[in-house]
Every structure is written in C-alpha cells, then in structure tokens.
C-alpha positions in Angstrom: -33.4 74.3 96.6 -30.1 72.5 96.0 -32.1 69.3 95.9 -34.4 70.7 93.2 -31.5 71.9 91.1 -29.9 68.5 91.4 -33.1 66.8 90.4 -33.5 69.1 87.4 -30.0 68.4 86.3 -30.5 64.6 86.4 -33.8 64.9 84.5 -32.1 67.0 81.8 -29.3 64.6 81.5 -31.6 61.6 81.1 -33.7 63.4 78.5 -30.5 64.3 76.5 -29.3 60.7 76.7 -32.7 59.4 75.6 -32.8 61.9 72.7 -29.4 60.8 71.6 -30.3 57.2 71.8 -33.4 57.6 69.7 -31.8 60.0 67.1 -32.3 58.7 63.5 -29.1 57.4 62.0 -27.3 59.4 59.3 -27.8 58.2 55.7 -25.2 55.6 54.7 -22.7 56.3 51.9 -23.9 54.7 48.6 -21.7 51.6 47.6 -19.6 52.1 44.5 -20.0 49.6 41.5 -17.3 47.1 40.8 -15.1 47.4 37.6 -13.8 43.9 36.5 -10.8 44.1 34.3 -10.1 40.9 32.2 -6.6 40.7 30.9 -3.9 38.3 29.6 -0.1 38.3 29.5 0.1 37.7 25.8 -2.4 40.6 25.0 -0.7 43.8 23.7 -3.6 46.1 24.4 -3.6 44.8 28.0 0.0 45.8 28.4 -0.7 49.3 27.0 -3.6 49.7 29.5 -1.3 48.7 32.4 1.3 51.2 31.4 -1.2 54.1 31.0 -2.9 53.2 34.3 0.6 53.4 35.9 1.8 56.7 34.4 -1.4 58.7 34.2 -2.6 59.7 37.7 -5.7 61.5 36.5 -6.9 58.4 34.6 -6.1 56.2 37.6 -7.9 58.5 40.0 -11.0 58.7 37.9 -11.3 54.9 37.8 -10.6 54.5 41.5 -13.1 57.2 42.5 -15.8 55.7 40.3 -15.4 52.0 40.9 -14.0 49.3 43.0 -11.4 47.7 40.8 -11.0 44.0 40.4 -8.8 42.0 37.9 -9.3 38.6 36.3 -6.4 36.8 34.6 -7.6 34.9 31.4 -4.8 32.4 31.7 -6.0 31.1 35.1 -8.7 28.5 34.5 -10.9 29.5 37.5 -10.8 33.3 36.6 -11.3 32.5 32.9 -14.5 30.6 33.9 -15.7 33.6 35.9 -15.0 35.9 33.0 -16.9 33.6 30.6 -19.9 33.7 33.0 -19.8 37.5 32.6 -20.0 37.1 28.8 -16.3 38.0 28.1 -14.6 36.3 25.2 -12.0 39.0 24.2 -9.2 40.8 26.0 -9.0 43.3 27.4 -12.5 43.6 28.7 -14.0 46.0 31.2 -17.2 45.0 32.9 -19.1 47.2 35.4 -21.2 45.2 38.0 -23.7 46.5 40.5 -25.2 44.0 42.9 -23.7 41.2 40.7 -25.5 42.5 37.6 -23.7 43.8 34.5 -24.6 47.4 33.8 -21.9 48.4 31.4 -19.1 46.8 29.3 -16.2 47.9 27.1 -14.0 45.7 24.9 -10.5 46.6 23.7 -7.9 49.4 24.2 -5.1 51.1 22.3 -2.7 48.8 20.6 0.4 51.1 21.1 1.6 54.0 23.2 0.8 56.5 20.5 -0.6 59.6 22.3 -3.5 60.2 20.0 -4.5 56.6 20.0 -4.2 56.4 23.8 -6.4 59.5 24.3 -9.1 58.1 21.9 -9.0 54.8 23.7 -9.4 56.4 27.2 -12.3 58.6 26.0 -14.0 55.6 24.4 -13.5 53.5 27.6 -14.9 56.3 29.9 -17.9 56.8 27.6 -18.7 53.1 27.7 -18.4 53.0 31.5 -20.5 56.2 31.9 -17.7 58.0 33.7 -17.2 61.8 33.2 -14.1 62.5 31.2 -12.1 64.6 31.4 -13.1 65.2 35.1 -14.3 68.6 36.0 -11.8 70.9 37.8 -12.9 72.5 41.1 -11.6 75.9 42.4 -10.1 75.8 45.9 -12.8 78.3 47.1 -15.5 75.8 46.1 -14.0 73.0 48.0 -16.0 72.2 51.2 -14.3 73.0 54.5 -14.9 69.6 55.9 -12.4 67.2 54.6 -13.8 64.0 53.2 -12.8 60.9 55.0 -9.6 59.3 53.7 -10.3 56.5 51.4 -7.6 53.9 50.8 -7.2 53.2 47.1 -7.5 49.6 46.1 -4.6 47.7 44.5 -4.0 48.2 40.9 -5.6 45.7 38.5 -2.4 43.8 37.9 -1.1 41.7 40.8 2.5 42.4 39.6 3.4 46.1 39.1 4.5 47.1 35.6 8.0 48.4 36.4 9.0 45.1 38.1 8.5 43.1 34.8 10.9 43.3 32.0 9.1 44.1 28.8 11.6 42.1 26.7 11.0 39.0 28.9 7.2 39.4 28.5 7.6 39.7 24.7 9.8 36.6 24.8 7.2 34.7 26.8 4.5 35.8 24.4 6.5 34.7 21.4 7.4 31.4 23.0 3.7 30.7 23.7 2.9 31.5 20.1 5.6 29.3 18.8 4.6 26.5 21.1 1.1 26.6 19.7 2.4 26.5 16.2 4.6 23.5 17.1 1.6 21.7 18.6 -0.4 22.4 15.4 2.5 21.2 13.2 2.8 18.0 15.4 -0.9 17.3 15.0 -0.6 17.7 11.2 2.5 15.5 11.1 0.7 12.8 13.1 -2.2 12.9 10.7 0.2 12.5 7.7 2.0 9.6 9.5 -1.3 7.9 10.2 -2.3 8.3 6.5 1.0 6.8 5.4 0.6 3.9 7.7 -2.9 3.2 6.3 -1.4 3.4 2.7 1.4 1.0 3.6 -1.1 -1.5 5.1 -3.2 -1.3 2.0 -0.2 -1.8 -0.3 1.0 -4.7 1.9 -2.4 -6.4 1.8 -2.5 -5.9 -2.0 0.9 -7.4 -2.5 0.0 -10.4 -0.3 -3.2 -11.0 -2.3 -1.2 -10.7 -5.6 1.4 -13.2 -4.3 -1.3 -15.7 -3.3 -3.0 -15.3 -6.7 0.3 -15.8 -8.6 1.2 -18.8 -6.4 -2.2 -20.4 -7.0 -1.9 -19.8 -10.8 1.6 -21.2 -10.9 0.5 -24.3 -8.9 -2.4 -24.8 -11.3 -0.1 -24.4 -14.3 2.3 -27.0 -12.9 -0.6 -29.4 -12.2 -1.9 -28.9 -15.7 1.5 -29.5 -17.2 2.0 -32.5 -15.1 -1.3 -34.0 -16.0 -0.7 -33.2 -19.7 2.7 -34.9 -19.6 1.2 -37.9 -17.8 -1.4 -38.2 -20.5 1.2 -38.0 -23.3 3.4 -40.6 -21.5 0.4 -42.9 -21.2 -0.3 -42.5 -24.9 3.3 -43.2 -25.7 3.3 -46.3 -23.6 0.1 -47.6 -25.2 1.4 -46.8 -28.7 4.6 -48.7 -28.0 2.7 -51.7 -26.6 0.4 -51.8 -29.7 3.4 -51.5 -32.0 5.2 -54.3 -30.3 2.1 -56.6 -30.3 0.5 -55.7 -33.6 3.5 -54.6 -35.7 3.6 -56.7 -39.0 5.9 -56.3 -42.0 4.7 -53.9 -44.6 5.3 -56.4 -47.5 4.8 -60.2 -47.1 7.6 -62.3 -48.6 6.8 -63.7 -52.1 5.9 -67.3 -52.5 8.7 -69.5 -53.7 8.8 -70.4 -57.4 7.5 -73.9 -58.3 10.2 -76.5 -58.5 11.4 -77.4 -61.9 14.4 -79.2 -63.2 17.3 -77.0 -63.6 20.2 -75.7 -61.8 19.9 -73.8 -58.6 21.1 -70.2 -58.7 23.3 -69.3 -55.9 23.5 -65.6 -55.2 23.1 -62.9 -52.6 20.3 -62.5 -50.1 17.4 -60.8 -51.9 14.8 -59.9 -49.3 11.5 -58.1 -49.6 11.9 -56.5 -46.2 14.4 -53.6 -45.8 16.6 -53.7 -42.8 16.7 -50.5 -40.8 19.6 -48.4 -42.1 21.5 -45.4 -40.6 18.8 -43.0 -41.6 16.2 -44.6 -39.3 18.7 -44.6 -36.5 19.4 -40.9 -36.9 15.7 -40.2 -37.0 15.1 -42.0 -33.7 18.1 -40.3 -32.1 16.8 -36.8 -33.2 13.3 -37.6 -31.9 14.7 -38.8 -28.6 16.8 -35.6 -28.2 13.8 -33.5 -29.1 11.7 -35.2 -26.5 14.4 -34.8 -23.8 14.8 -31.1 -24.7 11.0 -30.5 -24.5 10.7 -32.2 -21.2 13.7 -30.3 -19.7 12.2 -27.0 -20.8 8.5 -27.7 -20.0 8.9 -29.6 -16.7 12.4 -30.0 -15.3 11.1 -32.1 -12.4 10.0 -34.9 -14.8 12.9 -34.7 -17.3 15.0 -37.5 -15.7 12.1 -40.0 -15.3 11.0 -39.1 -18.9 14.4 -39.8 -20.3 14.6 -43.1 -18.5 11.2 -44.1 -19.8 12.2 -43.2 -23.4 15.4 -45.2 -23.1 13.4 -48.2 -21.9 10.9 -47.7 -24.7 13.7 -47.7 -27.3 15.3 -50.8 -25.8 11.9 -52.6 -25.8 11.3 -51.6 -29.5 14.7 -52.9 -30.6 14.1 -56.3 -28.8 10.7 -56.5 -30.5 12.2 -55.9 -34.0 14.9 -58.6 -33.3 12.2 -61.1 -32.4 10.1 -60.2 -35.4 13.1 -60.7 -37.7 13.7 -64.1 -36.1 10.1 -65.2 -36.8 10.3 -64.3 -40.6 10.8 -67.1 -43.1 14.1 -67.7 -44.8 14.8 -65.2 -47.6 14.9 -66.4 -51.2 18.2 -67.8 -52.3 19.0 -69.2 -48.9 20.0 -72.9 -49.0 16.8 -73.8 -47.2 14.7 -71.9 -49.7 16.5 -72.1 -53.1 15.2 -70.4 -56.3 14.8 -72.9 -59.1 14.3 -71.4 -62.6 13.1 -73.8 -65.3 14.1 -71.7 -68.2 16.6 -68.9 -68.4 14.9 -65.9 -69.9 16.0 -62.4 -70.6 17.1 -60.1 -67.8 14.3 -58.3 -66.2 14.4 -55.3 -63.9 11.8 -54.9 -61.2 11.4 -51.6 -59.3 9.3 -51.4 -56.2 8.7 -48.6 -53.9 8.5 -49.6 -50.2 7.0 -46.9 -47.9 8.2 -47.2 -44.4 5.4 -46.8 -41.8 5.6 -43.6 -39.8 6.9 -44.2 -36.4 4.2 -43.8 -33.8 6.7 -42.8 -31.2 8.0 -40.0 -33.5 4.4 -38.7 -34.0 3.9 -38.6 -30.3 7.1 -36.7 -29.9 6.0 -34.2 -32.5 2.6 -33.8 -30.7 4.4 -33.2 -27.4 6.7 -30.6 -29.0 3.7 -28.7 -30.4 1.9 -28.7 -27.1 4.9 -27.5 -25.2 5.3 -24.7 -27.7 1.7 -23.7 -27.3 2.0 -23.6 -23.5 5.2 -21.5 -23.5 4.4 -19.4 -26.5 3.7 -16.2 -24.5 6.0 -16.7 -21.4 9.1 -18.0 -23.3 8.9 -17.0 -27.0 12.5 -18.2 -27.8 11.6 -21.8 -27.0 9.0 -21.8 -29.8 11.7 -21.1 -32.5 13.8 -24.0 -31.1 10.9 -26.4 -31.1 9.9 -25.3 -34.6 13.3 -26.2 -35.9 13.3 -29.5 -34.1 9.8 -30.3 -35.6 11.0 -29.4 -39.1 14.0 -31.8 -38.7 11.7 -34.6 -37.5 9.4 -34.1 -40.5 12.3 -34.3 -42.9 13.4 -37.6 -41.5 9.9 -39.1 -41.6 9.9 -40.2 -45.2 9.6 -43.4 -47.4 12.4 -45.2 -49.2 12.7 -46.6 -52.8 14.2 -50.1 -53.3 15.4 -51.4 -56.7 15.6 -55.2 -57.1 17.3 -57.2 -59.8 17.6 -60.9 -60.5 20.3 -63.0 -58.9 22.6 -62.6 -61.9 23.0 -58.9 -61.0 22.0 -58.8 -57.4 22.1 -55.1 -56.4 20.1 -53.0 -53.9 20.0 -49.3 -53.9 18.4 -47.0 -51.4 17.4 -43.5 -52.4 16.0 -41.1 -50.0 
C-alpha cells in the first residue's frame, strides 16, 4: 500500500512538471515606440522645451510612459547626418519611430516661457505625437491591486541637465556663434572686394604700360622724322653753297673801256660797276645765322652744336669764294692799268643805275628751315611760333635790293640807299 502511494505521488509530480514545462508562455509586453528629439544649443525653442521638461513632471511622465526617449544634437556632424536621414531640417524636431519607420513628426515649440504659449505648444506637440493630453486621472479604487513592475525612466533628452548650465553663458555662446558667422561673411565680402581691386589695379597698370610704350614709340618716330628733315635741309644747304661757290657770277659785267683817243687821262677815284658788300649784308648774314642756330637749338638740341659748326664752316667758305672772285675781276676803270681816255670834254652827265643784289640762297634755306620748325612745333610749343615769325620777318626786311648812283670822274660820288 505504501508502495502504491509512493508510486502515485511520483506519477503526479511528473505530470505536474510535464504540464509546467509545456505551458504556453504569457504574451510579451508590446515594445514602446521611440521619440527622437533633435535639438541645438543656439535654438531658443530647444532651451524652452528643456526647461518645461525639467519643471513639469506630468509632461515628462506622459512622454516617458508613451515613448523611449532619444536625443540628437544638430551640432554634432554624425547626429546631424542621422537627423537629416529622418527628414529633419529645423530645430527642435520630434520624430516618432516604430521599427525604424517614421510614424509621426512635430516641428517647433514655444519661443518663450509664457504660460499660455507653453500650454498651447504642449497641446500641439501631444496632438502631433498622438499622445493623450491632458492624461486621464484614475481614482485609487480603480487602480489594480497588482503593482505594475517598476520601470526605470530613461535619461532626459539632454545629456547635460538644465540647472548645471548657466543661461547667461549659453546666451553668450549663442551670440558669439552668430557674431562669428557675421565676421566670416564680412571677411568673404572683403576678400571679394580686395580681389576686385587687385584686378582693377592690374588693368590700370597694363593700360599705363601700353600708353607709355605708345608715347615712347611716337616720340622716337618724331625724333627720327625731325632728324631726317634736318639732314635733308643740311644736304640742300650744302648743295646750294657748293653751287653758289662754283657758279656764282657778278650780276653786272664791267663795261668795256672807252676807245683810246688823244687827250689827257683823267685821274680820279675807283668807279666800279660791282658793289662791295657793305655792313647791311653782314648784318643780314649774322641775323640769319642766329635764326638758324636758334631754330636748331629748339627743334633738335642734339644736333645744335654740329649744325652751328657746319654753318660757321659754310660762312667761312663763302667769304673765301668771294675773295677769290674779286681777285679774278678785271681792273676797274680809272686804274692806272685801265685808264679812261676822253677825246672831248662834254657836259656833265649823271647816270643812275639800280643794282639788285641776288637773294642769298643760304638765307632762303634758313627761312625754309624756320617755317618747317614752326609747323612741327605749332601745337606742342605755341610760343616758339611767335619767335620764329619775328625772326622770319626780320630776315625778309634784310633781303632787299640796293640803288647805286654813279657820276663822272669829275664828281666821283657813290650813294647807297636801302
């Protein structure tokens, strides 16, 4: 009997253990969705949400009971990339995820701690997140006798609690970040302006260089043109002087001697048909030489000294040629070698002849050089034109003829009238 009772006890125990082993498991507690809070330090609504979450236990409990809280800092690159993947571009943002799928989202919060504004912001947030607000109150009699298992609340959304951060310091950091951004923008604008100024300076410098090159080229061409013009004038002067020395003949040939007849020779002064150069001609040549030297000094200083030397040599050569020509002339009438014999003494006769002195070729060349120099410098140096005009006028006044009055040997006189 005892053995039967023991066997029955063992069978009952095994059946109980088997039933307990194969008992269906109790249904698992459904997993809560995740609330991702995207915030930034410089965001004023974010700071208001943190303060409300800290001081309002009902609001905090409602969020903690409905969701698993998680926070993302927009200023951290990796967390900002995660927030961007969730479609967030503004702060603060509240995104509800279930199985990594977004099921609800709310953007923004109150901008100040005004009570009415905060209440409206909380109501709008709970409505967007599909959370009952305000939460329904339960009487103590309705509470179940079994106590719900203790659930440890997650950390608040901010890694650093609100009371440990000085609000003034946070405002200062926010202001500093804003001013830093403004400084960067101003620096970029200044850099653009500096680059524009550098480009303008380079353009002006290139333009000045080109203008300088053009002016230098024009000045060089003008100098070459003036030099070639002076060389041409000098060559013409030399040729004219050579022709004058070789081909110059007296304007009036000496008269043939009177046929010899018996009578007494008349001794008297030297009556010549050729006028010797007087002081007027010397003054004319001196004025022309001064005009030429002045024109050369003004037009081309680099050739003034060679030109003056050449003019001096030309004058010396001309004087030598005149002396030689005078030596080759026959003896004048009344000279012992060529006496005047008159067969019959007649009445006194007066003979008036006008001898026109040939215009000096050298003077004409000087006048032409003066006119050309005036035309060249008419625009650049107007005052030189007046001086050259006065010089040209003086030269024209000196280039004139002379009148010679001749009388017989009894009253030998010679008068020169300009």
